[in-house]
N, C-alpha and C positions, 0 to 999 in steps of 0.2 A: 715654540721651544719644548723639547721633550723633558721628561722627568729624569731620565738617565743621563749621567755625565760620565764620560770615559776620560780618565786622566792618564796621560802617558807621553810618549815621544813618537812622532810620526814614523820614523824609520825603524822602529823596533819590531822584530818579527812577531813577538808575542802580542803586541798591540794590534798588528795587522791581522793576526789570526782571530783575535777577539772581535775586531770591527767586522770582519767577514762573517763571523758567527752571528753577531747581532743583526747584520743586514740580511743574512739568509733566513733568520727567524722573524723577519719583518718588524724589528724593534727599532723605534726611533731613538736617537741618542744625540747628544752634543759632545764634541771632542774638545778637550782642553789640553793643549800641548804645553807642558810645563817647561819645556826647553825654550820656547819662544814667549810664552805668556807668564812664566814664573809660577810660583806657588807660595802661599803665605805660611808663616809660622803657625798661625792659629789653625789653618787647615791641617797641617801636619800634626799638631797637638790633638786635634779632634780625631783624626785617623788613629793616632797612637792610643788614645783612650778606648777606641772601639776594637782594634785588632792587635794592638801591641807594637812597640817600636821594632821588635825582633822580626816581625812579619814584614814590615815596611822597608826595612833596611836590606838592600840587595847585596848580599855577601858572595854571590856566585858570579857576578859580572866582572868584566875586565877593569872597570873603574875601581872596584874594591881591591883587586889584585895590584893595581898601580899605587895604592896607598902604601906608605912606608909602614913597617911592622909596629913601630911605636904608636902611630895614629890608630891603626887597627885595634891594638890592645887597649887604647884609651877610651874606646867607644863601649862603655859598659852600662849606660843608662839612657833614658829617653832624651834628656837634655843634650847629651853628647851626640846621640843619633840624629836628632833634629838639626843640630848645628851643621853636621856634615852633609845632611840631605839638603839643607838650605844653600850651602856653598856649592854643592854639585848635585843638581837634580837627577843626574844619571844614577845616583845612589838609591833612588826610590824604586822599589820593585814596581813593575808595571805589567798591565794596566791596573789602576785602581778604579773600580766601577762603583758609583755612588748614585743613590736616589734619595732625594729629600734629606740631604746631609747624613745619610746612613750608608756605610760601606757595605756593599753587597758581595764584593769579591775583590781579591788581590791576586793578580796573575791570571792565567787561563787554565780553567779546568771545566770541561764540558758538563760534568755531573753537577758541579756547583752552580754553573750558569743555569742549567735546567731547573734546579731547585730554588735558587734565590733570585736570579735575574729575570727569568721569563715570567 
């Protein structure tokens, strides 16, 4: 088992790009598909403490745009963000790359990967 865990959804293009990058840099990782394996509230809370709920909540995707305006407006704090991410894991920005329970990166940015992941 590797120390790096990549959390995401298999068919996400950004996740695919991240996995390709890790593989090309000969970095071992485990993949956790939270669409099929789920995600715990405690894991989301830990991530929020490290990077903030605003970073984790994906407001750029189609899932966010499909929410009604009242729901979007109601998400103003960590508790509300975690609730919506628990009910629909597509709302979690991806991938989240973690090592020993520490978030190294959220999303894909090669510079960040070179500095923090490699």
